[in-house]
PDB file of N, H, CA, C and O in Angstrom:
ATOM      1  N   MET A   1       0.826  -1.192   0.000  1.00  0.00           N
ATOM      2  CA  MET A   1       0.000   0.000   0.000  1.00  0.00           C
ATOM      3  C   MET A   1       0.868   1.253   0.000  1.00  0.00           C
ATOM      4  O   MET A   1       0.534   2.240  -0.654  1.00  0.00           O
ATOM      5  N   LYS A   2       1.979   1.217   0.730  1.00  0.00           N
ATOM      6  H   LYS A   2       2.250   0.414   1.262  1.00  0.00           H
ATOM      7  CA  LYS A   2       2.872   2.367   0.783  1.00  0.00           C
ATOM      8  C   LYS A   2       3.448   2.658  -0.602  1.00  0.00           C
ATOM      9  O   LYS A   2       3.584   3.819  -0.989  1.00  0.00           O
ATOM     10  N   LYS A   3       3.783   1.606  -1.343  1.00  0.00           N
ATOM     11  H   LYS A   3       3.672   0.663  -1.028  1.00  0.00           H
ATOM     12  CA  LYS A   3       4.334   1.755  -2.689  1.00  0.00           C
ATOM     13  C   LYS A   3       3.307   2.396  -3.623  1.00  0.00           C
ATOM     14  O   LYS A   3       3.647   3.271  -4.420  1.00  0.00           O
ATOM     15  N   PHE A   4       2.053   1.958  -3.521  1.00  0.00           N
ATOM     16  H   PHE A   4       1.777   1.248  -2.873  1.00  0.00           H
ATOM     17  CA  PHE A   4       0.985   2.523  -4.352  1.00  0.00           C
ATOM     18  C   PHE A   4       0.782   3.997  -4.021  1.00  0.00           C
ATOM     19  O   PHE A   4       0.607   4.817  -4.922  1.00  0.00           O
ATOM     20  N   SER A   5       0.804   4.341  -2.730  1.00  0.00           N
ATOM     21  H   SER A   5       0.946   3.676  -1.998  1.00  0.00           H
ATOM     22  CA  SER A   5       0.629   5.738  -2.321  1.00  0.00           C
ATOM     23  C   SER A   5       1.758   6.607  -2.858  1.00  0.00           C
ATOM     24  O   SER A   5       1.523   7.740  -3.278  1.00  0.00           O
ATOM     25  N   TYR A   6       2.968   6.090  -2.846  1.00  0.00           N
ATOM     26  H   TYR A   6       3.159   5.169  -2.505  1.00  0.00           H
ATOM     27  CA  TYR A   6       4.121   6.821  -3.368  1.00  0.00           C
ATOM     28  C   TYR A   6       3.950   7.098  -4.861  1.00  0.00           C
ATOM     29  O   TYR A   6       4.149   8.226  -5.313  1.00  0.00           O
ATOM     30  N   ILE A   7       3.587   6.082  -5.614  1.00  0.00           N
ATOM     31  H   ILE A   7       3.426   5.166  -5.247  1.00  0.00           H
ATOM     32  CA  ILE A   7       3.403   6.240  -7.063  1.00  0.00           C
ATOM     33  C   ILE A   7       2.231   7.172  -7.352  1.00  0.00           C
ATOM     34  O   ILE A   7       2.313   8.023  -8.237  1.00  0.00           O
ATOM     35  N   ALA A   8       1.146   7.009  -6.609  1.00  0.00           N
ATOM     36  H   ALA A   8       1.080   6.317  -5.890  1.00  0.00           H
ATOM     37  CA  ALA A   8      -0.015   7.879  -6.809  1.00  0.00           C
ATOM     38  C   ALA A   8       0.349   9.328  -6.517  1.00  0.00           C
ATOM     39  O   ALA A   8      -0.114  10.235  -7.208  1.00  0.00           O
ATOM     40  N   GLY A   9       1.172   9.552  -5.501  1.00  0.00           N
ATOM     41  H   GLY A   9       1.548   8.815  -4.939  1.00  0.00           H
ATOM     42  CA  GLY A   9       1.621  10.906  -5.175  1.00  0.00           C
ATOM     43  C   GLY A   9       2.467  11.505  -6.274  1.00  0.00           C
ATOM     44  O   GLY A   9       2.310  12.678  -6.615  1.00  0.00           O
ATOM     45  N   ILE A  10       3.364  10.710  -6.830  1.00  0.00           N
ATOM     46  H   ILE A  10       3.491   9.758  -6.552  1.00  0.00           H
ATOM     47  CA  ILE A  10       4.200  11.186  -7.932  1.00  0.00           C
ATOM     48  C   ILE A  10       3.333  11.535  -9.135  1.00  0.00           C
ATOM     49  O   ILE A  10       3.511  12.585  -9.752  1.00  0.00           O
ATOM     50  N   LEU A  11       2.405  10.662  -9.463  1.00  0.00           N
ATOM     51  H   LEU A  11       2.260   9.809  -8.961  1.00  0.00           H
ATOM     52  CA  LEU A  11       1.523  10.918 -10.606  1.00  0.00           C
ATOM     53  C   LEU A  11       0.657  12.149 -10.378  1.00  0.00           C
ATOM     54  O   LEU A  11       0.506  12.983 -11.271  1.00  0.00           O
ATOM     55  N   ALA A  12       0.094  12.262  -9.190  1.00  0.00           N
ATOM     56  H   ALA A  12       0.217  11.585  -8.464  1.00  0.00           H
ATOM     57  CA  ALA A  12      -0.763  13.414  -8.895  1.00  0.00           C
ATOM     58  C   ALA A  12       0.042  14.706  -8.943  1.00  0.00           C
ATOM     59  O   ALA A  12      -0.417  15.704  -9.499  1.00  0.00           O
ATOM     60  N   GLY A  13       1.238  14.691  -8.364  1.00  0.00           N
ATOM     61  H   GLY A  13       1.611  13.880  -7.913  1.00  0.00           H
ATOM     62  CA  GLY A  13       2.090  15.877  -8.403  1.00  0.00           C
ATOM     63  C   GLY A  13       2.464  16.254  -9.816  1.00  0.00           C
ATOM     64  O   GLY A  13       2.443  17.430 -10.179  1.00  0.00           O
ATOM     65  N   GLY A  14       2.803  15.272 -10.608  1.00  0.00           N
ATOM     66  H   GLY A  14       2.820  14.317 -10.314  1.00  0.00           H
ATOM     67  CA  GLY A  14       3.157  15.536 -12.004  1.00  0.00           C
ATOM     68  C   GLY A  14       1.990  16.072 -12.795  1.00  0.00           C
ATOM     69  O   GLY A  14       2.156  16.964 -13.627  1.00  0.00           O
ATOM     70  N   LEU A  15       0.816  15.542 -12.546  1.00  0.00           N
ATOM     71  H   LEU A  15       0.681  14.817 -11.870  1.00  0.00           H
ATOM     72  CA  LEU A  15      -0.368  15.998 -13.273  1.00  0.00           C
ATOM     73  C   LEU A  15      -0.780  17.402 -12.847  1.00  0.00           C
ATOM     74  O   LEU A  15      -1.259  18.179 -13.673  1.00  0.00           O
ATOM     75  N   LEU A  16      -0.604  17.735 -11.576  1.00  0.00           N
ATOM     76  H   LEU A  16      -0.215  17.104 -10.906  1.00  0.00           H
ATOM     77  CA  LEU A  16      -0.980  19.066 -11.104  1.00  0.00           C
ATOM     78  C   LEU A  16      -0.022  20.144 -11.595  1.00  0.00           C
ATOM     79  O   LEU A  16      -0.446  21.258 -11.904  1.00  0.00           O
ATOM     80  N   LEU A  17       1.253  19.825 -11.666  1.00  0.00           N
ATOM     81  H   LEU A  17       1.598  18.921 -11.415  1.00  0.00           H
ATOM     82  CA  LEU A  17       2.249  20.815 -12.056  1.00  0.00           C
ATOM     83  C   LEU A  17       2.362  21.010 -13.559  1.00  0.00           C
ATOM     84  O   LEU A  17       2.800  22.067 -14.014  1.00  0.00           O
ATOM     85  N   ALA A  18       1.984  20.030 -14.315  1.00  0.00           N
ATOM     86  H   ALA A  18       1.629  19.171 -13.945  1.00  0.00           H
ATOM     87  CA  ALA A  18       2.169  20.086 -15.769  1.00  0.00           C
ATOM     88  C   ALA A  18       0.992  20.764 -16.458  1.00  0.00           C
ATOM     89  O   ALA A  18      -0.144  20.688 -15.990  1.00  0.00           O
ATOM     90  N   GLY A  19       1.277  21.424 -17.570  1.00  0.00           N
ATOM     91  H   GLY A  19       2.200  21.486 -17.950  1.00  0.00           H
ATOM     92  CA  GLY A  19       0.220  22.024 -18.376  1.00  0.00           C
ATOM     93  C   GLY A  19      -0.477  20.972 -19.207  1.00  0.00           C
ATOM     94  O   GLY A  19       0.092  19.918 -19.492  1.00  0.00           O
ATOM     95  N   CYS A  20      -1.688  21.251 -19.591  1.00  0.00           N
ATOM     96  H   CYS A  20      -2.150  22.107 -19.360  1.00  0.00           H
ATOM     97  CA  CYS A  20      -2.482  20.268 -20.326  1.00  0.00           C
ATOM     98  C   CYS A  20      -1.931  19.979 -21.716  1.00  0.00           C
ATOM     99  O   CYS A  20      -2.059  18.856 -22.203  1.00  0.00           O
ATOM    100  N   SER A  21      -1.327  20.960 -22.358  1.00  0.00           N
ATOM    101  H   SER A  21      -1.223  21.873 -21.963  1.00  0.00           H
ATOM    102  CA  SER A  21      -0.918  20.771 -23.744  1.00  0.00           C
ATOM    103  C   SER A  21       0.530  20.315 -23.897  1.00  0.00           C
ATOM    104  O   SER A  21       0.950  19.987 -25.007  1.00  0.00           O
ATOM    105  N   SER A  22       1.298  20.285 -22.821  1.00  0.00           N
ATOM    106  H   SER A  22       0.958  20.551 -21.919  1.00  0.00           H
ATOM    107  CA  SER A  22       2.702  19.916 -22.946  1.00  0.00           C
ATOM    108  C   SER A  22       2.869  18.401 -23.003  1.00  0.00           C
ATOM    109  O   SER A  22       2.082  17.651 -22.425  1.00  0.00           O
ATOM    110  N   ASP A  23       3.904  17.971 -23.708  1.00  0.00           N
ATOM    111  H   ASP A  23       4.543  18.580 -24.178  1.00  0.00           H
ATOM    112  CA  ASP A  23       4.214  16.546 -23.766  1.00  0.00           C
ATOM    113  C   ASP A  23       4.850  16.119 -22.447  1.00  0.00           C
ATOM    114  O   ASP A  23       5.369  16.945 -21.696  1.00  0.00           O
ATOM    115  N   HIS A  24       4.802  14.836 -22.183  1.00  0.00           N
ATOM    116  H   HIS A  24       4.381  14.165 -22.793  1.00  0.00           H
ATOM    117  CA  HIS A  24       5.339  14.288 -20.946  1.00  0.00           C
ATOM    118  C   HIS A  24       6.280  13.132 -21.258  1.00  0.00           C
ATOM    119  O   HIS A  24       6.255  12.558 -22.347  1.00  0.00           O
ATOM    120  N   ILE A  25       7.100  12.810 -20.282  1.00  0.00           N
ATOM    121  H   ILE A  25       7.120  13.275 -19.398  1.00  0.00           H
ATOM    122  CA  ILE A  25       8.004  11.666 -20.369  1.00  0.00           C
ATOM    123  C   ILE A  25       7.667  10.719 -19.228  1.00  0.00           C
ATOM    124  O   ILE A  25       7.589  11.123 -18.068  1.00  0.00           O
ATOM    125  N   LEU A  26       7.468   9.455 -19.577  1.00  0.00           N
ATOM    126  H   LEU A  26       7.531   9.127 -20.520  1.00  0.00           H
ATOM    127  CA  LEU A  26       7.268   8.415 -18.574  1.00  0.00           C
ATOM    128  C   LEU A  26       8.544   7.594 -18.491  1.00  0.00           C
ATOM    129  O   LEU A  26       8.982   7.023 -19.489  1.00  0.00           O
ATOM    130  N   GLN A  27       9.140   7.532 -17.316  1.00  0.00           N
ATOM    131  H   GLN A  27       8.785   7.996 -16.505  1.00  0.00           H
ATOM    132  CA  GLN A  27      10.309   6.691 -17.078  1.00  0.00           C
ATOM    133  C   GLN A  27       9.796   5.418 -16.419  1.00  0.00           C
ATOM    134  O   GLN A  27       9.227   5.457 -15.328  1.00  0.00           O
ATOM    135  N   MET A  28      10.001   4.303 -17.085  1.00  0.00           N
ATOM    136  H   MET A  28      10.463   4.272 -17.971  1.00  0.00           H
ATOM    137  CA  MET A  28       9.520   3.025 -16.575  1.00  0.00           C
ATOM    138  C   MET A  28      10.567   2.387 -15.663  1.00  0.00           C
ATOM    139  O   MET A  28      11.753   2.704 -15.751  1.00  0.00           O
ATOM    140  N   LYS A  29      10.124   1.501 -14.803  1.00  0.00           N
ATOM    141  H   LYS A  29       9.161   1.244 -14.732  1.00  0.00           H
ATOM    142  CA  LYS A  29      11.028   0.817 -13.883  1.00  0.00           C
ATOM    143  C   LYS A  29      12.010  -0.093 -14.601  1.00  0.00           C
ATOM    144  O   LYS A  29      13.079  -0.390 -14.066  1.00  0.00           O
ATOM    145  N   ASP A  30      11.666  -0.545 -15.815  1.00  0.00           N
ATOM    146  H   ASP A  30      10.798  -0.304 -16.249  1.00  0.00           H
ATOM    147  CA  ASP A  30      12.579  -1.413 -16.563  1.00  0.00           C
ATOM    148  C   ASP A  30      13.632  -0.616 -17.332  1.00  0.00           C
ATOM    149  O   ASP A  30      14.447  -1.199 -18.048  1.00  0.00           O
ATOM    150  N   GLY A  31      13.623   0.718 -17.189  1.00  0.00           N
ATOM    151  H   GLY A  31      12.961   1.191 -16.607  1.00  0.00           H
ATOM    152  CA  GLY A  31      14.638   1.556 -17.826  1.00  0.00           C
ATOM    153  C   GLY A  31      14.206   2.205 -19.122  1.00  0.00           C
ATOM    154  O   GLY A  31      14.924   3.060 -19.641  1.00  0.00           O
ATOM    155  N   THR A  32      13.066   1.832 -19.660  1.00  0.00           N
ATOM    156  H   THR A  32      12.483   1.137 -19.238  1.00  0.00           H
ATOM    157  CA  THR A  32      12.606   2.439 -20.905  1.00  0.00           C
ATOM    158  C   THR A  32      12.004   3.818 -20.635  1.00  0.00           C
ATOM    159  O   THR A  32      11.542   4.113 -19.533  1.00  0.00           O
ATOM    160  N   THR A  33      12.023   4.644 -21.669  1.00  0.00           N
ATOM    161  H   THR A  33      12.398   4.404 -22.564  1.00  0.00           H
ATOM    162  CA  THR A  33      11.463   5.988 -21.604  1.00  0.00           C
ATOM    163  C   THR A  33      10.426   6.132 -22.704  1.00  0.00           C
ATOM    164  O   THR A  33      10.676   5.755 -23.849  1.00  0.00           O
ATOM    165  N   VAL A  34       9.268   6.673 -22.366  1.00  0.00           N
ATOM    166  H   VAL A  34       9.065   6.980 -21.436  1.00  0.00           H
ATOM    167  CA  VAL A  34       8.182   6.851 -23.318  1.00  0.00           C
ATOM    168  C   VAL A  34       7.833   8.333 -23.375  1.00  0.00           C
ATOM    169  O   VAL A  34       7.577   8.954 -22.344  1.00  0.00           O
ATOM    170  N   VAL A  35       7.821   8.906 -24.592  1.00  0.00           N
ATOM    171  H   VAL A  35       8.029   8.401 -25.430  1.00  0.00           H
ATOM    172  CA  VAL A  35       7.374  10.282 -24.781  1.00  0.00           C
ATOM    173  C   VAL A  35       5.884  10.236 -25.073  1.00  0.00           C
ATOM    174  O   VAL A  35       5.431   9.496 -25.946  1.00  0.00           O
ATOM    175  N   VAL A  36       5.130  11.032 -24.334  1.00  0.00           N
ATOM    176  H   VAL A  36       5.498  11.633 -23.624  1.00  0.00           H
ATOM    177  CA  VAL A  36       3.676  11.007 -24.377  1.00  0.00           C
ATOM    178  C   VAL A  36       3.160  12.330 -24.931  1.00  0.00           C
ATOM    179  O   VAL A  36       3.642  13.397 -24.551  1.00  0.00           O
ATOM    180  N   GLN A  37       2.179  12.257 -25.829  1.00  0.00           N
ATOM    181  H   GLN A  37       1.788  11.390 -26.138  1.00  0.00           H
ATOM    182  CA  GLN A  37       1.531  13.463 -26.349  1.00  0.00           C
ATOM    183  C   GLN A  37       0.504  13.939 -25.333  1.00  0.00           C
ATOM    184  O   GLN A  37      -0.394  13.185 -24.959  1.00  0.00           O
ATOM    185  N   GLY A  38       0.625  15.174 -24.889  1.00  0.00           N
ATOM    186  H   GLY A  38       1.354  15.787 -25.193  1.00  0.00           H
ATOM    187  CA  GLY A  38      -0.327  15.716 -23.920  1.00  0.00           C
ATOM    188  C   GLY A  38      -0.140  15.116 -22.544  1.00  0.00           C
ATOM    189  O   GLY A  38       0.924  14.593 -22.214  1.00  0.00           O
ATOM    190  N   LYS A  39      -1.186  15.198 -21.752  1.00  0.00           N
ATOM    191  H   LYS A  39      -2.051  15.623 -22.020  1.00  0.00           H
ATOM    192  CA  LYS A  39      -1.131  14.760 -20.365  1.00  0.00           C
ATOM    193  C   LYS A  39      -1.747  13.371 -20.220  1.00  0.00           C
ATOM    194  O   LYS A  39      -2.887  13.165 -20.636  1.00  0.00           O
ATOM    195  N   PRO A  40      -1.021  12.411 -19.640  1.00  0.00           N
ATOM    196  CA  PRO A  40      -1.585  11.079 -19.402  1.00  0.00           C
ATOM    197  C   PRO A  40      -2.736  11.160 -18.396  1.00  0.00           C
ATOM    198  O   PRO A  40      -2.789  12.068 -17.566  1.00  0.00           O
ATOM    199  N   LYS A  41      -3.641  10.207 -18.484  1.00  0.00           N
ATOM    200  H   LYS A  41      -3.598   9.469 -19.158  1.00  0.00           H
ATOM    201  CA  LYS A  41      -4.782  10.161 -17.567  1.00  0.00           C
ATOM    202  C   LYS A  41      -4.691   8.894 -16.726  1.00  0.00           C
ATOM    203  O   LYS A  41      -4.544   7.791 -17.252  1.00  0.00           O
ATOM    204  N   ALA A  42      -4.779   9.072 -15.412  1.00  0.00           N
ATOM    205  H   ALA A  42      -4.898   9.968 -14.984  1.00  0.00           H
ATOM    206  CA  ALA A  42      -4.757   7.935 -14.497  1.00  0.00           C
ATOM    207  C   ALA A  42      -6.182   7.446 -14.276  1.00  0.00           C
ATOM    208  O   ALA A  42      -7.071   8.232 -13.947  1.00  0.00           O
ATOM    209  N   ASP A  43      -6.398   6.151 -14.457  1.00  0.00           N
ATOM    210  H   ASP A  43      -5.676   5.512 -14.725  1.00  0.00           H
ATOM    211  CA  ASP A  43      -7.698   5.530 -14.217  1.00  0.00           C
ATOM    212  C   ASP A  43      -7.622   4.808 -12.877  1.00  0.00           C
ATOM    213  O   ASP A  43      -7.071   3.711 -12.786  1.00  0.00           O
ATOM    214  N   SER A  44      -8.176   5.426 -11.844  1.00  0.00           N
ATOM    215  H   SER A  44      -8.624   6.317 -11.918  1.00  0.00           H
ATOM    216  CA  SER A  44      -8.066   4.860 -10.501  1.00  0.00           C
ATOM    217  C   SER A  44      -8.825   3.541 -10.353  1.00  0.00           C
ATOM    218  O   SER A  44      -8.483   2.729  -9.494  1.00  0.00           O
ATOM    219  N   ALA A  45      -9.831   3.323 -11.164  1.00  0.00           N
ATOM    220  H   ALA A  45     -10.109   3.983 -11.863  1.00  0.00           H
ATOM    221  CA  ALA A  45     -10.602   2.079 -11.079  1.00  0.00           C
ATOM    222  C   ALA A  45      -9.786   0.871 -11.534  1.00  0.00           C
ATOM    223  O   ALA A  45      -9.916  -0.216 -10.970  1.00  0.00           O
ATOM    224  N   THR A  46      -8.948   1.058 -12.547  1.00  0.00           N
ATOM    225  H   THR A  46      -8.843   1.941 -13.005  1.00  0.00           H
ATOM    226  CA  THR A  46      -8.164  -0.060 -13.088  1.00  0.00           C
ATOM    227  C   THR A  46      -6.698  -0.019 -12.679  1.00  0.00           C
ATOM    228  O   THR A  46      -5.995  -1.019 -12.817  1.00  0.00           O
ATOM    229  N   GLY A  47      -6.219   1.133 -12.173  1.00  0.00           N
ATOM    230  H   GLY A  47      -6.791   1.946 -12.061  1.00  0.00           H
ATOM    231  CA  GLY A  47      -4.811   1.268 -11.832  1.00  0.00           C
ATOM    232  C   GLY A  47      -3.926   1.474 -13.047  1.00  0.00           C
ATOM    233  O   GLY A  47      -2.711   1.290 -12.973  1.00  0.00           O
ATOM    234  N   MET A  48      -4.527   1.853 -14.161  1.00  0.00           N
ATOM    235  H   MET A  48      -5.514   2.002 -14.221  1.00  0.00           H
ATOM    236  CA  MET A  48      -3.776   2.048 -15.401  1.00  0.00           C
ATOM    237  C   MET A  48      -3.604   3.540 -15.696  1.00  0.00           C
ATOM    238  O   MET A  48      -4.430   4.363 -15.302  1.00  0.00           O
ATOM    239  N   VAL A  49      -2.526   3.867 -16.389  1.00  0.00           N
ATOM    240  H   VAL A  49      -1.855   3.199 -16.709  1.00  0.00           H
ATOM    241  CA  VAL A  49      -2.302   5.214 -16.909  1.00  0.00           C
ATOM    242  C   VAL A  49      -2.481   5.126 -18.418  1.00  0.00           C
ATOM    243  O   VAL A  49      -1.813   4.336 -19.085  1.00  0.00           O
ATOM    244  N   ILE A  50      -3.381   5.935 -18.948  1.00  0.00           N
ATOM    245  H   ILE A  50      -3.924   6.576 -18.406  1.00  0.00           H
ATOM    246  CA  ILE A  50      -3.706   5.917 -20.371  1.00  0.00           C
ATOM    247  C   ILE A  50      -3.075   7.138 -21.018  1.00  0.00           C
ATOM    248  O   ILE A  50      -3.202   8.255 -20.515  1.00  0.00           O
ATOM    249  N   TYR A  51      -2.391   6.919 -22.142  1.00  0.00           N
ATOM    250  H   TYR A  51      -2.288   6.012 -22.550  1.00  0.00           H
ATOM    251  CA  TYR A  51      -1.693   8.007 -22.817  1.00  0.00           C
ATOM    252  C   TYR A  51      -1.684   7.774 -24.317  1.00  0.00           C
ATOM    253  O   TYR A  51      -1.997   6.684 -24.796  1.00  0.00           O
ATOM    254  N   THR A  52      -1.317   8.825 -25.053  1.00  0.00           N
ATOM    255  H   THR A  52      -1.062   9.710 -24.663  1.00  0.00           H
ATOM    256  CA  THR A  52      -1.149   8.737 -26.501  1.00  0.00           C
ATOM    257  C   THR A  52       0.341   8.822 -26.796  1.00  0.00           C
ATOM    258  O   THR A  52       0.998   9.786 -26.402  1.00  0.00           O
ATOM    259  N   ASP A  53       0.882   7.813 -27.491  1.00  0.00           N
ATOM    260  H   ASP A  53       0.348   7.030 -27.810  1.00  0.00           H
ATOM    261  CA  ASP A  53       2.321   7.786 -27.769  1.00  0.00           C
ATOM    262  C   ASP A  53       2.684   8.717 -28.926  1.00  0.00           C
ATOM    263  O   ASP A  53       1.818   9.386 -29.491  1.00  0.00           O
ATOM    264  N   GLU A  54       3.965   8.753 -29.270  1.00  0.00           N
ATOM    265  H   GLU A  54       4.669   8.209 -28.811  1.00  0.00           H
ATOM    266  CA  GLU A  54       4.466   9.640 -30.326  1.00  0.00           C
ATOM    267  C   GLU A  54       3.837   9.362 -31.685  1.00  0.00           C
ATOM    268  O   GLU A  54       3.776  10.254 -32.531  1.00  0.00           O
ATOM    269  N   ASN A  55       3.370   8.139 -31.904  1.00  0.00           N
ATOM    270  H   ASN A  55       3.420   7.414 -31.217  1.00  0.00           H
ATOM    271  CA  ASN A  55       2.762   7.758 -33.179  1.00  0.00           C
ATOM    272  C   ASN A  55       1.258   7.996 -33.214  1.00  0.00           C
ATOM    273  O   ASN A  55       0.604   7.675 -34.206  1.00  0.00           O
ATOM    274  N   GLY A  56       0.699   8.559 -32.133  1.00  0.00           N
ATOM    275  H   GLY A  56       1.231   8.820 -31.327  1.00  0.00           H
ATOM    276  CA  GLY A  56      -0.726   8.834 -32.079  1.00  0.00           C
ATOM    277  C   GLY A  56      -1.572   7.659 -31.633  1.00  0.00           C
ATOM    278  O   GLY A  56      -2.799   7.727 -31.692  1.00  0.00           O
ATOM    279  N   GLN A  57      -0.942   6.584 -31.189  1.00  0.00           N
ATOM    280  H   GLN A  57       0.056   6.529 -31.141  1.00  0.00           H
ATOM    281  CA  GLN A  57      -1.663   5.389 -30.735  1.00  0.00           C
ATOM    282  C   GLN A  57      -1.949   5.492 -29.234  1.00  0.00           C
ATOM    283  O   GLN A  57      -1.064   5.844 -28.455  1.00  0.00           O
ATOM    284  N   GLN A  58      -3.178   5.187 -28.834  1.00  0.00           N
ATOM    285  H   GLN A  58      -3.897   4.900 -29.467  1.00  0.00           H
ATOM    286  CA  GLN A  58      -3.515   5.195 -27.419  1.00  0.00           C
ATOM    287  C   GLN A  58      -2.958   3.934 -26.766  1.00  0.00           C
ATOM    288  O   GLN A  58      -3.141   2.825 -27.270  1.00  0.00           O
ATOM    289  N   GLN A  59      -2.280   4.119 -25.646  1.00  0.00           N
ATOM    290  H   GLN A  59      -2.131   5.019 -25.236  1.00  0.00           H
ATOM    291  CA  GLN A  59      -1.643   3.027 -24.915  1.00  0.00           C
ATOM    292  C   GLN A  59      -2.076   3.088 -23.457  1.00  0.00           C
ATOM    293  O   GLN A  59      -2.589   4.108 -22.996  1.00  0.00           O
ATOM    294  N   ALA A  60      -1.869   2.000 -22.743  1.00  0.00           N
ATOM    295  H   ALA A  60      -1.452   1.172 -23.118  1.00  0.00           H
ATOM    296  CA  ALA A  60      -2.144   1.949 -21.308  1.00  0.00           C
ATOM    297  C   ALA A  60      -1.035   1.162 -20.630  1.00  0.00           C
ATOM    298  O   ALA A  60      -0.547   0.166 -21.164  1.00  0.00           O
ATOM    299  N   VAL A  61      -0.644   1.618 -19.451  1.00  0.00           N
ATOM    300  H   VAL A  61      -1.040   2.427 -19.017  1.00  0.00           H
ATOM    301  CA  VAL A  61       0.390   0.941 -18.682  1.00  0.00           C
ATOM    302  C   VAL A  61      -0.038   0.954 -17.216  1.00  0.00           C
ATOM    303  O   VAL A  61      -0.663   1.907 -16.750  1.00  0.00           O
ATOM    304  N   ASN A  62       0.303  -0.106 -16.501  1.00  0.00           N
ATOM    305  H   ASN A  62       0.811  -0.880 -16.879  1.00  0.00           H
ATOM    306  CA  ASN A  62      -0.010  -0.186 -15.085  1.00  0.00           C
ATOM    307  C   ASN A  62       0.801   0.854 -14.327  1.00  0.00           C
ATOM    308  O   ASN A  62       1.985   1.048 -14.606  1.00  0.00           O
ATOM    309  N   GLN A  63       0.166   1.525 -13.367  1.00  0.00           N
ATOM    310  H   GLN A  63      -0.795   1.368 -13.140  1.00  0.00           H
ATOM    311  CA  GLN A  63       0.854   2.549 -12.576  1.00  0.00           C
ATOM    312  C   GLN A  63       2.083   1.997 -11.869  1.00  0.00           C
ATOM    313  O   GLN A  63       3.052   2.726 -11.656  1.00  0.00           O
ATOM    314  N   ASP A  64       2.057   0.725 -11.504  1.00  0.00           N
ATOM    315  H   ASP A  64       1.270   0.133 -11.677  1.00  0.00           H
ATOM    316  CA  ASP A  64       3.181   0.105 -10.805  1.00  0.00           C
ATOM    317  C   ASP A  64       4.434   0.034 -11.665  1.00  0.00           C
ATOM    318  O   ASP A  64       5.533  -0.104 -11.129  1.00  0.00           O
ATOM    319  N   GLN A  65       4.296   0.124 -12.988  1.00  0.00           N
ATOM    320  H   GLN A  65       3.403   0.236 -13.423  1.00  0.00           H
ATOM    321  CA  GLN A  65       5.445   0.043 -13.883  1.00  0.00           C
ATOM    322  C   GLN A  65       6.121   1.393 -14.101  1.00  0.00           C
ATOM    323  O   GLN A  65       7.204   1.449 -14.684  1.00  0.00           O
ATOM    324  N   ILE A  66       5.502   2.484 -13.644  1.00  0.00           N
ATOM    325  H   ILE A  66       4.622   2.439 -13.170  1.00  0.00           H
ATOM    326  CA  ILE A  66       6.044   3.823 -13.858  1.00  0.00           C
ATOM    327  C   ILE A  66       6.921   4.224 -12.680  1.00  0.00           C
ATOM    328  O   ILE A  66       6.496   4.179 -11.526  1.00  0.00           O
ATOM    329  N   LYS A  67       8.149   4.615 -12.992  1.00  0.00           N
ATOM    330  H   LYS A  67       8.495   4.651 -13.930  1.00  0.00           H
ATOM    331  CA  LYS A  67       9.078   5.083 -11.969  1.00  0.00           C
ATOM    332  C   LYS A  67       8.905   6.578 -11.748  1.00  0.00           C
ATOM    333  O   LYS A  67       8.874   7.046 -10.610  1.00  0.00           O
ATOM    334  N   GLU A  68       8.792   7.335 -12.855  1.00  0.00           N
ATOM    335  H   GLU A  68       8.818   6.955 -13.780  1.00  0.00           H
ATOM    336  CA  GLU A  68       8.693   8.788 -12.757  1.00  0.00           C
ATOM    337  C   GLU A  68       7.979   9.338 -13.986  1.00  0.00           C
ATOM    338  O   GLU A  68       8.092   8.792 -15.083  1.00  0.00           O
ATOM    339  N   MET A  69       7.246  10.421 -13.784  1.00  0.00           N
ATOM    340  H   MET A  69       7.154  10.864 -12.892  1.00  0.00           H
ATOM    341  CA  MET A  69       6.591  11.103 -14.890  1.00  0.00           C
ATOM    342  C   MET A  69       6.921  12.584 -14.784  1.00  0.00           C
ATOM    343  O   MET A  69       6.814  13.177 -13.711  1.00  0.00           O
ATOM    344  N   SER A  70       7.322  13.176 -15.904  1.00  0.00           N
ATOM    345  H   SER A  70       7.409  12.693 -16.776  1.00  0.00           H
ATOM    346  CA  SER A  70       7.654  14.596 -15.882  1.00  0.00           C
ATOM    347  C   SER A  70       7.235  15.257 -17.182  1.00  0.00           C
ATOM    348  O   SER A  70       7.043  14.600 -18.205  1.00  0.00           O
ATOM    349  N   SER A  71       7.099  16.578 -17.115  1.00  0.00           N
ATOM    350  H   SER A  71       7.256  17.112 -16.284  1.00  0.00           H
ATOM    351  CA  SER A  71       6.722  17.366 -18.280  1.00  0.00           C
ATOM    352  C   SER A  71       7.948  17.581 -19.158  1.00  0.00           C
ATOM    353  O   SER A  71       9.053  17.791 -18.657  1.00  0.00           O
ATOM    354  N   LEU A  72       7.748  17.529 -20.453  1.00  0.00           N
ATOM    355  H   LEU A  72       6.851  17.359 -20.860  1.00  0.00           H
ATOM    356  CA  LEU A  72       8.829  17.756 -21.409  1.00  0.00           C
ATOM    357  C   LEU A  72       8.782  19.217 -21.823  1.00  0.00           C
ATOM    358  O   LEU A  72       7.822  19.655 -22.458  1.00  0.00           O
ATOM    359  N   ASN A  73       9.805  19.965 -21.470  1.00  0.00           N
ATOM    360  H   ASN A  73      10.585  19.609 -20.955  1.00  0.00           H
ATOM    361  CA  ASN A  73       9.860  21.382 -21.825  1.00  0.00           C
ATOM    362  C   ASN A  73      10.349  21.531 -23.239  1.00  0.00           C
ATOM    363  O   ASN A  73      11.426  21.045 -23.584  1.00  0.00           O
ATOM    364  N   LYS A  74       9.564  22.202 -24.067  1.00  0.00           N
ATOM    365  H   LYS A  74       8.689  22.596 -23.786  1.00  0.00           H
ATOM    366  CA  LYS A  74       9.935  22.397 -25.466  1.00  0.00           C
ATOM    367  C   LYS A  74      10.593  23.736 -25.651  1.00  0.00           C
ATOM    368  O   LYS A  74      10.979  24.085 -26.767  1.00  0.00           O
TER     369      LYS A  74
END
């Protein structure tokens, strides 16, 4: 539960500080980096983060797989 609260806090902080139109970067726990178009949406019912990738495809990833999320400054 503590781990989930930590991740939820990071996601909430990132979503509150970031602008709606700016791209974001998701750093995954496995070391991969994903550039996201716009602001990802957290679905609390499923525990998934839904986002649109660089190719315009909608994707979903479990919140537990995300290490860090930040806004990409252009």
